Residue frames as a rotation matrix with the C-alpha (Angstrom) as fourth column:
MET 1
0.383 0.076 0.921 -6.54
0.141 0.980 -0.139 -0.93
-0.913 0.183 0.365 51.02
LEU 2
-0.563 -0.676 -0.476 -4.38
-0.442 -0.241 0.864 -1.46
-0.698 0.697 -0.163 47.92
SER 3
0.600 0.776 -0.195 -6.09
-0.542 0.214 -0.813 -2.02
-0.589 0.593 0.549 44.64
THR 4
-0.496 -0.707 0.505 -4.84
-0.030 0.595 0.803 -4.86
-0.868 0.383 -0.316 42.49
ALA 5
0.435 0.684 -0.586 -6.27
-0.576 -0.289 -0.765 -3.68
-0.692 0.670 0.268 39.20
LYS 6
0.093 -0.327 0.941 -5.92
0.559 0.799 0.222 -6.11
-0.824 0.505 0.257 36.38
PRO 7
-0.756 -0.384 -0.531 -4.60
-0.193 -0.644 0.741 -4.73
-0.626 0.662 0.412 33.09
ASN 8
0.356 0.903 -0.238 -7.28
-0.449 -0.058 -0.892 -4.12
-0.819 0.425 0.385 30.51
PRO 9
-0.101 -0.436 0.894 -6.72
0.519 0.744 0.422 -6.68
-0.849 0.507 0.151 27.71
ARG 10
0.747 0.432 0.506 -8.06
0.653 -0.330 -0.682 -4.21
-0.128 0.839 -0.529 25.14
ARG 11
0.828 -0.497 -0.261 -5.19
-0.452 -0.866 0.214 -1.85
-0.333 -0.059 -0.941 25.90
LEU 12
-0.016 -0.882 0.470 -2.64
-0.223 0.462 0.858 -4.57
-0.975 -0.091 -0.204 25.17
ILE 13
0.197 0.152 0.969 -3.95
0.823 0.511 -0.248 -5.20
-0.533 0.846 -0.025 21.65
PRO 14
-0.692 -0.479 -0.539 -2.30
0.131 -0.819 0.559 -2.80
-0.709 0.317 0.629 19.24
ALA 15
0.402 0.822 -0.404 -4.59
-0.277 -0.311 -0.909 -1.05
-0.873 0.477 0.102 16.80
PHE 16
-0.406 -0.523 0.750 -4.25
0.572 0.494 0.655 -2.43
-0.712 0.695 0.099 13.31
GLU 17
-0.735 0.056 -0.675 -4.58
-0.470 -0.760 0.449 -0.66
-0.488 0.648 0.585 10.03
PRO 18
0.334 0.900 0.281 -7.88
-0.249 0.372 -0.894 -1.33
-0.909 0.229 0.348 8.25
LEU 19
-0.624 -0.547 0.558 -7.41
0.316 0.476 0.821 -3.31
-0.715 0.688 -0.124 5.06
LEU 20
-0.193 0.510 -0.838 -8.59
-0.817 -0.557 -0.151 -2.18
-0.544 0.655 0.524 1.65
ASP 21
0.332 0.308 0.892 -10.35
0.271 0.874 -0.403 -4.58
-0.904 0.375 0.207 -0.69
LEU 22
-0.363 -0.537 0.761 -9.47
0.833 0.179 0.524 -4.82
-0.417 0.825 0.382 -4.37
HIS 23
0.268 0.572 0.775 -11.95
0.852 -0.516 0.086 -2.16
0.449 0.637 -0.626 -5.51
GLU 24
0.943 0.050 -0.329 -11.01
0.242 -0.784 0.572 0.31
-0.229 -0.619 -0.751 -2.77
ALA 25
0.099 -0.990 -0.097 -7.29
0.327 -0.059 0.943 -0.07
-0.940 -0.125 0.318 -3.46
ALA 26
-0.298 -0.145 0.943 -7.85
0.951 0.033 0.306 0.30
-0.076 0.989 0.128 -7.21
SER 27
0.692 0.626 0.361 -9.80
0.631 -0.766 0.119 3.49
0.351 0.145 -0.925 -6.59
VAL 28
0.743 -0.495 -0.451 -7.02
0.124 -0.560 0.819 4.91
-0.658 -0.665 -0.355 -4.40
LEU 29
-0.271 -0.936 0.224 -4.43
0.369 0.114 0.922 4.09
-0.889 0.333 0.315 -7.07
GLY 30
0.117 0.409 -0.905 -6.61
-0.630 -0.674 -0.386 5.31
-0.768 0.615 0.179 -9.93
MET 31
-0.785 -0.352 -0.510 -6.55
-0.618 0.503 0.604 2.08
0.044 0.789 -0.612 -11.90
HIS 32
0.207 0.863 -0.461 -9.05
-0.756 0.440 0.485 -0.54
0.621 0.248 0.743 -12.95
TRP 33
0.401 0.000 0.916 -9.53
-0.820 0.447 0.359 -3.30
-0.409 -0.895 0.179 -10.41
LYS 34
0.985 -0.051 0.164 -8.64
0.117 0.897 -0.426 -5.99
-0.126 0.439 0.890 -12.97
THR 35
0.465 -0.869 0.170 -5.29
-0.151 -0.267 -0.952 -4.28
0.872 0.417 -0.256 -13.60
LEU 36
0.017 -0.428 0.903 -4.58
-0.966 -0.242 -0.096 -4.20
0.259 -0.871 -0.418 -9.87
GLU 37
0.756 0.311 0.576 -5.63
-0.477 0.864 0.159 -7.83
-0.448 -0.395 0.802 -9.51
GLY 38
0.878 -0.473 -0.070 -3.10
0.228 0.543 -0.808 -8.84
0.421 0.694 0.584 -12.17
LYS 39
0.119 -0.862 0.493 -0.37
-0.475 -0.486 -0.734 -6.82
0.872 -0.147 -0.467 -10.47
ALA 40
0.242 0.038 0.969 -1.20
-0.956 0.178 0.232 -8.46
-0.164 -0.983 0.079 -7.13
ARG 41
0.957 0.182 0.225 -1.17
-0.143 0.973 -0.180 -11.91
-0.252 0.141 0.958 -8.71
HIS 42
0.644 -0.760 0.083 2.27
0.405 0.248 -0.880 -11.25
0.648 0.600 0.468 -10.25
LYS 43
0.456 -0.414 -0.788 3.57
0.850 -0.061 0.524 -9.73
-0.265 -0.908 0.324 -6.98
GLU 44
-0.287 -0.500 0.817 4.10
0.727 -0.669 -0.155 -6.34
0.624 0.550 0.555 -8.59
VAL 45
-0.108 0.344 0.933 2.22
-0.474 -0.842 0.256 -4.57
0.874 -0.415 0.254 -5.80
PRO 46
-0.953 -0.281 0.115 2.15
-0.228 0.408 -0.884 -5.29
0.202 -0.868 -0.453 -2.03
ALA 47
0.047 0.998 0.028 -0.94
-0.919 0.032 0.392 -7.40
0.391 -0.044 0.919 -1.40
PHE 48
-0.957 -0.251 0.143 -2.04
-0.286 0.891 -0.351 -10.58
-0.040 -0.377 -0.925 0.29
LYS 49
-0.322 0.865 -0.384 -5.03
-0.250 0.314 0.916 -12.85
0.913 0.391 0.115 0.21
VAL 50
-0.725 0.328 0.606 -7.49
-0.578 0.189 -0.794 -13.39
-0.375 -0.925 0.053 3.01
GLY 51
0.159 0.703 0.693 -9.30
0.066 0.693 -0.718 -16.48
-0.985 0.160 0.064 1.89
LYS 52
0.044 -0.083 0.996 -9.96
0.956 0.294 -0.018 -15.92
-0.291 0.952 0.092 -1.80
ARG 53
0.873 0.409 0.267 -9.97
0.465 -0.863 -0.197 -12.12
0.150 0.296 -0.944 -1.62
TRP 54
-0.164 -0.934 0.318 -7.09
0.734 -0.331 -0.593 -9.72
0.659 0.136 0.740 -2.18
ARG 55
0.840 0.322 -0.437 -6.38
0.538 -0.605 0.588 -7.23
-0.075 -0.729 -0.681 0.62
PHE 56
0.038 -0.788 0.614 -4.12
0.597 -0.476 -0.647 -4.18
0.802 0.391 0.452 0.68
ARG 57
0.203 -0.068 -0.977 -2.66
0.866 -0.453 0.212 -1.92
-0.457 -0.889 -0.033 3.36
LEU 58
0.946 0.205 0.252 -2.84
0.300 -0.847 -0.439 1.75
0.124 0.490 -0.863 2.44
SER 59
0.639 -0.764 -0.085 0.56
-0.485 -0.487 0.726 2.38
-0.597 -0.423 -0.682 4.07
SER 60
-0.064 -0.659 0.749 2.14
0.336 0.693 0.638 -0.40
-0.940 0.293 0.177 1.97
LEU 61
0.462 0.305 0.833 0.66
0.883 -0.070 -0.464 1.01
-0.083 0.950 -0.301 -1.22
ASP 62
0.991 -0.118 -0.066 1.96
-0.116 -0.993 0.031 4.47
-0.069 -0.023 -0.997 -0.30
SER 63
0.262 -0.950 0.169 5.47
-0.342 0.072 0.937 3.09
-0.902 -0.304 -0.306 0.30
TRP 64
0.026 -0.173 0.985 5.30
0.727 0.679 0.100 1.15
-0.686 0.713 0.143 -2.97
LEU 65
0.804 0.335 0.491 4.36
0.585 -0.592 -0.554 4.31
0.105 0.733 -0.673 -4.86
GLU 66
0.836 -0.530 -0.141 7.12
-0.421 -0.784 0.456 6.36
-0.352 -0.321 -0.879 -3.21
THR 67
0.020 -0.846 0.532 9.72
0.029 0.533 0.846 3.70
-0.999 -0.001 0.035 -4.06
GLY 68
0.211 0.145 0.967 8.52
0.908 0.337 -0.249 3.61
-0.362 0.930 -0.061 -7.65
LEU 69
0.974 0.177 0.139 8.66
0.215 -0.917 -0.335 7.39
0.068 0.356 -0.932 -7.96
LYS 70
0.564 -0.823 -0.065 12.20
-0.500 -0.403 0.767 7.51
-0.657 -0.400 -0.638 -6.62
SER 71
-0.142 -0.659 0.739 13.44
0.231 0.704 0.672 4.74
-0.962 0.266 0.052 -8.92
ASN 72
0.249 0.315 0.916 11.81
0.951 0.097 -0.292 6.09
-0.181 0.944 -0.276 -12.10
THR 73
-0.084 -0.354 -0.931 13.93
0.167 -0.927 0.337 9.16
-0.982 -0.127 0.136 -12.73
THR 74
0.819 0.430 0.379 13.23
0.464 -0.107 -0.879 10.98
-0.337 0.896 -0.287 -15.95
ASP 75
-0.345 -0.924 0.166 16.07
0.821 -0.211 0.530 11.91
-0.455 0.320 0.831 -18.24
GLN 76
0.229 0.456 -0.860 15.38
0.123 -0.890 -0.439 15.60
-0.966 -0.006 -0.260 -18.90
ALA 77
-0.530 -0.507 -0.680 17.37
-0.587 -0.359 0.725 15.64
-0.612 0.783 -0.107 -22.16
ALA 78
-0.934 0.201 0.296 15.47
0.331 0.800 0.501 12.64
-0.136 0.566 -0.813 -23.52
VAL 79
-0.058 0.987 -0.148 12.12
0.835 -0.033 -0.549 14.25
-0.547 -0.155 -0.823 -22.77
THR 80
0.537 0.295 -0.790 12.85
0.055 -0.947 -0.316 17.78
-0.842 0.126 -0.525 -24.00
GLY 81
0.716 -0.356 0.601 15.49
0.692 0.243 -0.680 17.02
0.096 0.903 0.420 -26.61
GLN 82
0.598 -0.511 0.617 17.71
-0.282 -0.855 -0.435 19.65
0.750 0.086 -0.656 -25.00
GLU 83
-0.104 -0.727 -0.678 20.82
0.708 0.425 -0.564 19.36
0.698 -0.539 0.471 -22.89
ARG 84
0.807 0.297 -0.511 20.95
0.585 -0.524 0.619 21.11
-0.084 -0.798 -0.596 -19.55
PRO 85
0.723 -0.544 0.427 23.18
-0.215 -0.764 -0.609 24.20
0.657 0.348 -0.669 -19.44
């Protein structure tokens, strides 16, 4: 007899990344939660609201940091006062 197994609906739902609250995200970034709240409000950091509360994805914060690090190049001569050879 052939089995007509139904697909498990739980397998069809992709796993989602847990969201960080304001205090957790601030701790990860090493800043005060009020500073992060202001940055979220001014759309300076990837965040969204669930109801009245700010939420953050760790992967989005990581990408945001990497982009910021790549765009903020330091001028070696300006920092050291010396030209490169």
